C-alpha positions in Angstrom: 113.6 -281.1 -99.7 111.7 -278.7 -101.9 108.5 -278.1 -104.1 109.8 -277.1 -107.5 107.9 -276.0 -110.2 108.8 -277.7 -113.7 106.1 -275.3 -115.7 103.9 -278.1 -116.6 100.1 -277.8 -116.5 97.6 -280.5 -115.3 96.0 -281.4 -119.1 93.3 -278.9 -119.4 92.7 -277.8 -116.0 92.6 -274.0 -115.1 92.0 -271.8 -112.2 89.8 -268.7 -112.6 89.2 -266.2 -110.3 85.9 -263.7 -110.6 85.9 -260.1 -109.9 82.5 -259.8 -108.2 80.9 -261.8 -105.9 80.2 -265.1 -107.7 78.3 -267.4 -105.1 75.2 -267.7 -103.6 75.0 -269.9 -101.0 77.8 -271.4 -102.3 76.1 -272.2 -105.6 77.9 -270.3 -108.7 75.7 -267.9 -110.0 74.1 -269.4 -113.2 74.9 -266.7 -115.5 78.7 -267.1 -114.9 78.2 -270.9 -115.3 76.9 -270.3 -118.7 79.5 -267.7 -119.3 82.4 -270.5 -118.6 80.3 -273.0 -120.5 80.1 -271.1 -123.4 84.0 -271.1 -123.5 84.0 -274.6 -123.4 84.5 -275.4 -119.9 83.8 -278.6 -118.1 83.9 -280.2 -114.8 83.2 -277.0 -112.9 84.5 -277.2 -109.5 83.4 -274.2 -107.5 85.5 -272.6 -105.1 83.4 -270.1 -103.3 86.1 -269.3 -100.4 88.1 -267.7 -103.0 85.6 -266.3 -105.4 86.8 -268.8 -107.9 86.3 -272.0 -109.7 88.5 -274.9 -111.0 87.7 -275.8 -115.0 88.2 -277.9 -117.7 89.3 -276.6 -121.1 90.0 -278.9 -124.3 90.8 -275.9 -125.8 93.9 -273.3 -124.3 92.3 -271.0 -127.2 88.9 -270.7 -125.7 90.6 -270.5 -122.3 92.9 -267.6 -123.3 89.8 -265.8 -124.9 87.6 -265.6 -121.8 90.2 -263.3 -120.4 88.2 -260.8 -122.6 85.3 -261.0 -119.8 85.0 -258.5 -117.5 83.5 -260.7 -115.2 87.1 -262.4 -114.9 89.5 -261.1 -112.6 92.5 -263.9 -113.4 93.3 -267.0 -115.4 95.9 -269.3 -114.5 97.3 -272.5 -115.9 96.9 -275.7 -113.2 101.0 -275.9 -113.1 102.7 -279.3 -112.1 105.2 -278.9 -109.0 107.6 -281.7 -108.2 109.8 -282.8 -105.0 113.5 -282.7 -105.0 115.9 -283.8 -102.6 118.7 -282.0 -101.1 121.5 -284.6 -101.7 122.6 -285.6 -98.3 123.0 -288.5 -96.7 119.4 -290.4 -96.1 119.2 -293.5 -94.2 116.4 -296.0 -93.0 116.7 -297.5 -89.6 114.4 -299.3 -87.1 114.4 -299.4 -83.4 115.2 -302.7 -81.7 113.2 -304.3 -79.1 115.0 -302.4 -76.0 112.4 -299.6 -76.7 115.0 -297.0 -77.2 113.8 -293.3 -77.7 115.8 -290.6 -79.0 114.9 -286.7 -78.8 116.2 -285.1 -82.3 118.5 -282.6 -82.3 116.5 -279.9 -83.6 113.8 -280.5 -81.0 116.3 -279.5 -78.0 117.6 -276.8 -79.9 114.6 -274.7 -80.3 114.0 -275.6 -76.6 110.6 -277.5 -77.3 111.3 -280.5 -74.6 111.7 -277.7 -72.1 108.1 -277.0 -72.3 106.6 -280.4 -72.1 106.0 -280.1 -68.4 103.6 -277.2 -69.4 102.4 -278.1 -72.9 102.6 -280.9 -75.4 100.2 -279.1 -78.0 97.4 -280.9 -76.5 94.4 -280.6 -79.0 96.0 -278.3 -81.4 95.1 -279.1 -84.9 97.7 -279.0 -87.3 97.3 -280.0 -91.1 100.2 -281.3 -92.8 99.7 -281.1 -96.7 102.3 -283.2 -98.0 102.9 -287.1 -99.8 100.5 -288.4 -96.9 101.7 -290.0 -93.9 102.5 -293.7 -92.5 99.1 -294.0 -91.2 100.2 -297.2 -89.0 103.7 -295.6 -88.0 103.8 -296.5 -84.3 105.5 -292.8 -83.3 102.2 -291.3 -85.6 99.1 -293.4 -85.5 98.4 -292.4 -81.7 98.1 -288.7 -83.1 96.4 -288.7 -86.3 93.2 -287.4 -85.9 91.7 -287.4 -89.4 92.8 -286.5 -93.1 92.2 -286.6 -96.7 93.6 -287.9 -99.9 93.2 -285.2 -102.6 94.4 -287.2 -105.6 91.9 -289.9 -104.6 89.4 -289.4 -102.5 88.6 -293.3 -102.4 92.1 -294.2 -100.5 93.2 -292.6 -97.4 96.2 -290.2 -97.3 98.8 -293.1 -97.0 102.4 -291.8 -97.6 103.9 -293.6 -100.6 107.0 -291.5 -100.7 108.3 -290.7 -97.3 108.8 -287.2 -97.3 105.1 -286.4 -95.4 105.9 -289.1 -92.5 108.9 -287.1 -91.9 107.7 -283.7 -91.5 104.6 -285.0 -89.6 107.0 -287.1 -87.0 108.6 -283.7 -86.5 105.7 -282.0 -85.5 103.7 -284.5 -83.2 105.9 -287.7 -82.9 104.4 -289.6 -80.1 106.5 -289.5 -77.0 105.8 -293.3 -76.2 109.7 -294.3 -75.2 110.1 -295.7 -78.6 111.8 -294.1 -81.9 111.5 -290.2 -82.1 109.5 -287.6 -80.3 108.0 -284.4 -82.4 108.1 -280.8 -81.0 104.7 -281.1 -79.8 103.8 -284.8 -78.8 100.3 -284.2 -78.4 98.8 -282.2 -80.9 96.2 -283.4 -83.5 97.6 -284.1 -87.0 95.7 -283.8 -90.1 97.3 -285.8 -93.3 96.3 -284.3 -96.1 98.1 -286.0 -99.4 98.6 -283.6 -102.3 101.3 -285.1 -103.4 102.0 -288.7 -105.1 104.5 -291.1 -104.9 107.0 -289.1 -106.8 106.4 -286.0 -105.0 104.5 -284.4 -107.7 101.3 -282.4 -107.3 99.6 -279.3 -108.6 98.5 -275.7 -107.5 94.9 -276.8 -107.7 95.1 -279.7 -105.2 97.2 -277.1 -102.8 93.9 -274.9 -103.0 91.4 -277.3 -102.0 93.3 -278.5 -99.2 93.4 -275.1 -98.0 89.5 -275.2 -98.4 89.3 -278.5 -96.4 91.5 -277.3 -93.7 89.5 -274.2 -93.4 86.2 -276.5 -93.2 88.0 -278.5 -90.5 89.0 -276.1 -88.4 92.6 -276.3 -88.8 94.5 -274.1 -86.7 98.3 -274.6 -88.4 99.0 -275.6 -91.9 102.6 -277.0 -92.7 103.9 -276.8 -96.3 107.1 -278.3 -96.7 107.3 -277.5 -100.1 107.1 -274.4 -102.6 107.1 -273.4 -106.3 108.8 -270.6 -108.4 106.1 -269.7 -109.7 103.4 -267.3 -108.0 100.1 -267.6 -108.2 96.9 -265.3 -107.7 94.9 -267.6 -106.4 96.9 -269.9 -104.2 97.7 -266.3 -102.5 93.9 -265.6 -102.5 93.7 -269.1 -100.3 95.9 -268.1 -98.1 94.6 -264.6 -97.5 91.4 -266.0 -96.7 92.3 -269.2 -94.4 95.0 -266.5 -92.3 92.2 -264.3 -92.0 90.0 -266.7 -90.3 92.6 -267.3 -87.9 95.0 -269.9 -89.5 98.5 -270.0 -89.2 100.1 -271.3 -92.8 104.3 -272.4 -91.7 106.0 -273.0 -95.2 109.3 -273.8 -96.2 111.6 -271.1 -97.9 113.3 -273.4 -100.4 116.4 -274.8 -101.3 117.8 -272.7 -103.6 120.6 -271.5 -101.8 120.8 -268.2 -103.2 119.4 -264.7 -102.3 116.1 -263.7 -103.5 115.0 -267.1 -103.9 112.4 -267.7 -101.2 109.5 -269.8 -103.2 105.8 -269.4 -103.0 103.8 -270.0 -101.1 106.5 -268.9 -98.2 107.3 -266.1 -100.0 103.5 -264.4 -99.6 103.7 -262.0 -96.4 100.8 -264.0 -94.8 102.8 -267.1 -94.4 105.5 -267.9 -92.0 109.0 -268.6 -94.2 111.2 -270.8 -92.6 114.9 -271.4 -93.4 117.3 -274.3 -92.4 120.2 -273.8 -90.1 122.6 -276.7 -89.2 124.0 -278.5 -86.0 126.3 -275.1 -85.5 123.7 -272.6 -85.7 125.0 -271.8 -89.4 122.5 -271.3 -92.5 122.6 -274.6 -94.1 123.9 -274.2 -97.8 120.9 -274.5 -99.5 118.5 -272.8 -97.7 116.6 -269.9 -99.7 117.5 -266.4 -98.6 115.4 -263.1 -99.1 113.5 -260.3 -97.3 110.5 -262.5 -96.9 112.1 -265.0 -94.8 110.5 -265.0 -90.9 112.6 -267.3 -89.4 115.1 -270.4 -89.6 114.7 -273.6 -87.5 117.1 -276.9 -87.6 117.0 -278.5 -91.2 120.1 -280.4 -91.2 120.7 -284.2 -90.7 116.9 -284.6 -89.1 116.1 -287.9 -87.7 111.9 -288.5 -87.8 109.8 -291.0 -89.0 109.2 -292.7 -92.3 107.3 -295.2 -94.1 106.8 -298.9 -93.2 107.5 -298.1 -89.6 111.3 -297.0 -90.2 112.9 -294.0 -89.1 115.1 -291.6 -91.5 117.3 -288.5 -91.4 116.7 -286.2 -94.2 117.8 -282.6 -94.6 116.0 -279.4 -96.3 113.8 -276.2 -95.5 111.2 -279.1 -95.7 112.7 -280.4 -92.3 112.9 -277.1 -90.6 109.4 -276.2 -91.1 107.8 -278.6 -89.1 110.2 -277.4 -86.2 108.2 -273.9 -86.2 104.9 -275.6 -86.8 105.3 -278.2 -83.8 106.5 -274.6 -81.5 103.0 -272.8 -82.7 101.3 -276.2 -81.5 103.0 -275.9 -78.1 102.6 -272.0 -77.5 98.6 -272.6 -79.0 98.0 -274.7 -75.9 99.2 -273.1 -73.3 97.5 -270.0 -71.6 96.3 -267.3 -71.9 94.9 -268.4 -75.2 96.3 -265.5 -77.2 95.2 -264.4 -81.2 97.3 -266.1 -84.0 98.7 -262.9 -84.7 99.7 -262.1 -81.2 101.7 -265.7 -80.6 103.1 -265.3 -83.8 104.9 -261.7 -83.2 106.1 -263.4 -79.9 107.8 -266.1 -81.6 109.3 -263.5 -83.9 110.2 -261.3 -80.8 111.8 -264.2 -79.0 113.6 -265.6 -81.8 117.4 -266.0 -81.3 119.6 -263.8 -83.3 122.4 -265.5 -85.0 125.4 -263.0 -84.9 126.8 -264.6 -88.1 123.5 -264.2 -90.4 122.4 -261.3 -92.0 118.5 -260.5 -91.6 118.0 -261.9 -95.3 119.6 -265.3 -94.1 117.7 -265.6 -90.8 114.6 -263.2 -90.6 114.0 -262.8 -87.1 116.2 -265.6 -86.4 116.3 -269.1 -84.5 113.0 -270.4 -83.4 113.3 -270.4 -79.3 110.0 -271.9 -78.3 111.1 -271.8 -74.8 111.9 -267.8 -74.7 108.6 -267.5 -76.4 106.6 -269.4 -73.8 108.1 -266.9 -71.2 106.5 -264.1 -73.6 102.9 -265.3 -73.3 102.4 -264.3 -69.6 104.4 -261.1 -70.4 103.8 -259.6 -73.9 104.4 -256.5 -73.1 107.7 -256.9 -72.0 108.5 -258.8 -75.6 107.0 -256.1 -77.3 109.6 -253.7 -75.3 112.3 -256.6 -76.2 112.9 -256.8 -72.2 112.8 -261.0 -72.7 116.2 -262.4 -71.4 117.4 -265.3 -73.6 118.3 -268.5 -71.9 121.2 -270.7 -72.5 121.3 -272.7 -75.6 119.2 -276.3 -74.8 121.3 -279.0 -74.1 122.8 -280.9 -77.7 121.5 -284.1 -79.1 123.6 -287.0 -78.1 125.0 -289.1 -80.7 122.4 -291.3 -82.1 
């Protein structure tokens, strides 16, 4: 699935960035607040971490007139975006009382299960920005450490769509002998609901979510959606959180054409992920372009759903959490390298797929088993002396 901009906006809600420092101890300078109010702004919500604000304007004319003020760096509409599924077979299923557990094929393919004797992502904080998660799912609940519903602060971030639960399970479904198991089965999940039951949301909530993640000390952010619309405010948010040491992993998109990597994946600070199928071929829907960082399994992925069910989905949305889970495994391993060092090792040890161009696969297929070897020998990785292991065993028919 992907989040595709419909070029719609949230009523009169707008996003503003200021040129100069606009905050003092988290408070918007009174003269700037007065300036905004003079143009009819109400419901002013400060965003000090990007030196901006979210405001409500009853008149688009007044909002546009604000652009003439020298204190203003940028003005943006708060565009609405919406999830669209890849057209593939998706079925709900439950596991019966024999407590059967499956390791999904994608988890095998990236070599995650080969590392579980050394790391299961213990204690690594991974935020999933999505439709929420099934908070009571037997394969998720033990790993959910927190979260927030940015659509309604009075409600828990319960998934009413299914997309967020599926993504969460690929990252960190519990290894409990039942259902499925995620790439990093002891990572700590933080569920951030930014999309409603229809899979619709707004740029402003994504920015709010990143600010929340920064405050919570999140280490990895998974964004299995995107938009064809760039946003200076969203980009500034991503620059801020990545500068603070957070890794942002995002779906490249499901347009299936060249030069089609969506935002925020297209921003250079983000790990843009494309999708491969069971035969290491590029999935036909996977977006391509020079911004692509790597690829991961995204076709017919079995993971957690809502209501305690399990289901298969396909898309770059499903590929992205494989990379987030891989990063959680690596971050929990000694030595505790810096995020940018871990990313460079992950890129250097990716498996180049001979049938694909750089714009189709970036660095290649994520191989966390190879990356783990590079953690203790980063100089060898940088010198490209790492030896590839044989492909991990295939998933048995489910």
